[in-house]
N, C-alpha and C positions, 0 to 999 in steps of 0.2 A: 769867570762868570760872576756877575754881580749878586750880592745876597740881598740888596735892598734896592728899590727904584720906585719911582723915577726921581732922581736928583740931577740938577743941572750940573754940567761939568764946567769947571774952571781952567781957563787957559793959563798954564804956567810955562814960561820960557817958549811961547810960541805953540804949545802943545796942550790939548785937553787933558785934565788929570783923570778922567773916567770916559770910557767907551762902552756903550751897552750894545750887545750882540743880540742876533734873533733869538737864540735859545733863552736869553735873560727874559724877553718879552714872552716867550712860549711858556717858561714856567709860570710866569706872573697869571697868564690867561688860563692856564690849566688848572690853577688853583680854585678857580670858581666856574670853569666850563669844562663839562665831562666830553669825552670823545663820542662821536656819533654823527648822526645827520640831523640837520635842522628840521623841525616839525612843520615849518612853513616854507614853501607850500606843502600841502598834505601829500602830494604825489612827487615831491622832490627826489630826484635821483632813484626813483622807481623804475625797476627793468620790466620792459613790456616787449611782447612778440611783434615782430615786424613783418618780415618777408623771407620765406625759406628758412635758412640757418642763421639769418641775420636777427639781432635783437637791438633794442635802443634803450639807452639810458636817459631819463627826463632831465631836464634842467633842474639844479638845486645846489644845495650847500652841505659841506661836512666839516667837522672839526676833530683834529687829531692830535693829541699830545700839546695843545696850544698853538697848533698851526691851523690856519683856515684854507678851505678848498672851495672853488667855484667851478661849477659845470654851466657855462653860460646858455648853451643851446643843447637840444636832444642830440646824443652822440650814438652813432651806429657802431655796432661791435658784431663781427662775423665769427661765429663758433666753428670749430672744426668739424668736418663731415662725420656722420654717425658710423660706429663700428658695424661690421657686418654680422657679427655673431653675438655680441654682448652689449650690455647697456653701461651708461656711464653717468656721472653727476658733474656738471660744470658749475663752478662757483664765480660770480662776478664780484669784484672787489674794488674798494678805493684803498690805494696804497700810499702810505707816508714812506718816503725814501730818502733818508738823511744823506747817504753817499751822493745821489744824483741831485739832492736839494730840491726835490720835487714831490708833488702829490698827483696821483694820476689814476685813471681807470684801467683795470686789467682783468684778465680771466684765468682762473686756475682749472687747468684742464684735469677732469677726473680720470681715474684708472678704470678701465673696462672691466667689468665683473658681471656675474649672474646676480649679485646683490650689490649694487654699487653704492658708495657713500661719498660726500663731498670731500674735497682735499682740505687738510687741517691749515688754519691760518698762521701766517708768520708773525710774530710779535717779539721784537728784541729791541736792542738800543739803537739799530740803523734802520729797521724795517717794521712797521706796524701796519696791519690790513684790517678793514672794516669790510664784513661780507653784507652786500646789497641784496643778492638774491642767489638761490640754488636752481639749477636748470637741469631738468630730468632729459637726457638724450637717449631715446631708446635705440635699439638696434636697428639699422636699416632706414631710419626715418630720415625725411628730406625736409621737414618743415616743424620749427618749433611753434608750439601752441600755447595759448595763455595757461591752460591747465598743467602744463610742463613746468612752470614757474613758480617757485616758492619764495614768497617776499620775506627777507631776513632783516629788514631795516629795523623792525621794532623788537627784535630779538637781542636783548642787552648782553647776551653771552657771545654774540659774535659781531654785534653792530650797536644797536641802540640809538636813542636821540639825544640830542644836545640839551642839557638841562643845568639850571644854575644851582648854587649851593643852598640857596634859601629854600627852594622848593624842587626837592629832588623827585624825580619820576622814574621808578624802576618798572620797565615794561617786561622784564624777564619773567615775572610771575604770571602775568596775563598770557604771554607767548607760551609759557610752559603749560598752563592750564589748556590753552587751545591746542597746543601740540598733543599733550596727553589724550584729551577728548578725541582728536582727530585719529591718533594711533589706535585708541580703544574702539572706536567706532570703525575704522578699517579693518581691525582684526576681527571684529564681530561679524561684519560683512563678509569678510574673506571666510570666515568659519561657516557661516550660513550658506555661502556660495560653494564651498567645499562639500558640505552635506548634501546640498541639492545637486551638485554635480555627480556625486557618487551614486545618489538615488536615481538619477536620469540614466546614468551609465548602466545601473543594475537593471532598470526597467527596459532600456533599450535592448539590453543583452538578452533578457527574458523574452522580449517581443521577437528579437531576432531568432531566438531558439524556436519560438512557436511557428514563425513563419517559415523556418527551414524544415521543421517537422511537418507542416501543412504541405510544403512543396515536395518532400519526400513521399509523403503519402499519396498526394495527388499523382506523382509520377508513377509510383508503384501500381495505383489502381489503373491508370491509363495503360501501363505496360501489360497489366493483367487482362484488361478488356480488349486490347489490340490482340493479344495472344488468343484468347477465346474467339474473337471474331474472325481472325485468320483460320483458326481450327475449323470453326463452323462453316465458313465460307468454303475452305477446301473439301470438307465433307459434303456440302450441298453441290459443289461443283463436280465432285466424283459422282455422286448420285445422279446428277443430270447427265453426266457422260455415260454412266451405266444405263440409265434410262434410254438414252440415244440408242446405245448399242443393243438393248434389248428390244426396243421399238423397231430398229432396223431388222434385226434378226425376225421378230415377229411378222413384220411386213413382207420380209423375204419369204419366210416360210408360207404366209398367208397366199402371196402371188404364186408360189410353186404349187400349192394345194388348190388354188382356183384354177391355175393352168392344167394340172392334172385332173381335176373334176371336170373342166372344160372338155378335156380331151376324151375322158371317160363318157361324158354326157354325148359328145359328137359321135363317139364310137357307137354308144347304145343307140342313139337316134338313127345313125346310118344302118346299125343292123335291123333296127325295127322297120326303118324304110324299105330296106332291102326285102324284109320278110313281107311286108304288106304290098310291096311292088310286085312281088310274085303272084299275090292273089289278084292284083288289080290288072295285071297284065304289063306289057312293055310301055304302053302309052297309058299312064296313069290318068291323066286328065281325060282321055278319050275314053278310057274304060268308064270313068266316073260319070261322064256325060251320058254314055250308053245306059248306065244304071239309072241315072237321073230321068232320061227319057223314058225308059221302061216303067219306072215308078210312076211317072207322070201319067202315062197311058193308063196304068192300072188304077190310079186314082180316078181319072176321068170315068173310066168304066164303072168303077165302084160308086162314084158320085152319081151316075146315071141310074145305077141300080138302087142306089140308097133313095132315090126320089120316091120309090114305091116300097122301099124296105123297111127293116125294123130299126129299133134304137141300137141294138148291138152293132148293125151295120155302119151306123152314123159314127160310133165311138171308134170303130176299126178305121173309118176314114180320116178321122181327126189324128189318130196315131200316125198314120201313113204320111199326112201332111207335115206333121212336126219331124218326121224322120227326113222328108225331103228337104226341109229347110235346114236341118242340121248338116245333110251331105252337101247342100249347095255352099254353105258357109265353111265348109271344111271341118265339120264337127266343132266349130267355135274355138280352135285352138290357134293361138299366135306362137308358133313353136319357138322362134328367136327369142322373143320378149319374155314369155314365161320360163323358159329354160334359164335365161340369165338372172332372173329375179329369184328363181329357186337356188341357183347357185350362190347368190350373195347371202341369202337366209341361211342356207347350209353352211357357208363359210363362217358366218358370224356365230353359228351355234357351235361349230367346231373349235374356233378359237377360244370361246368362253370356256370351254371344258378342258383345254389343254395348256392354259397359261396361269401363272400364280395371281394373286391379289393385286400386287403392286403395279401390274402392267395391265390387267385385264381391262381396265376402263379405256385405256389408249387403244387397245387391240379391238374392243368392241366398237369404239368410236369410228376406227379406220374401217371396220366391216361395214357399219351402218353408213358411213360417208360413201364408201363403194356403191353400197345399195342404192342410196339417193341419187348418185351420179348416173349409175346404169340406168336405173328406172326413168330418169329424165332424158337420157341420151337415145335409148332404143325405143 
């Protein structure tokens, strides 16, 4: 390796006395150009989301240990599929590989973990890596989004930008300040969210308790009301059944008493008729007609006598005329009609005296209904 350059070589015996190798020029450029990405264009070698699990690295330039790298066009890079149960952080790098004599873009796949971190960079005499971006690959995701990509180009700890020795630009301070601010803000937001979450969980738990209590009390009340309703309905149904039985008994007894009364009344009437029939003779109608004829003749005689008689005689004649009218109308008696009406009234009076309060209304109603029916029928 040359310790000084560039000096022209001199040909001695057909061969040049000095040869400059690539590493000679590399140490030369490395003395005034730091490793990193070139700041122009500003999006040079920037990692962006593309489609699904594919990302792209923009066109740009880098410089590593005195060796230059160019990415002439946007390059697509496919990340491995996400883990099913844990997260990981993949790191996109530009690798200087002395063994392969090449500088190229590669991906350091992260280790799945509940709290994943990016893989460490390799930096030795044969391999040197610059981190372009860290990509958070959540469990089960199928697409990389912009917010999943952390740009590391301006982080001098893992990458940085190419600067000269005259005007050194150290972006690590700015990057650190931004990272510290982001971490602090994230922690504050997470703390506030954690408190909010705990309060919400407590509130929802209390609300659930109140709701469960309400449901339990409501179900208890409904059960109580249902039990009381069933009990009262059963009592009412039994009462109605008892009323039906009592009413049927009362009606049966009333009809029996009515039948008995009718029989007794018929017997009494027959006995009375037999007795009166003996007085009137075998032909009651004929006997009555004879009596009417006799009385009529007597009235006529008295009328003739009254023409010249006194006031006492006229009063006697008036009484005889009324008696004749009563006889002619059968003394004004409709035996069948009056007997039935009397039977109904006697039955109502009898029933009202022999049954208790809770059924007397129904019994009296039945008696009066029978009375009305019989009065309109006969």
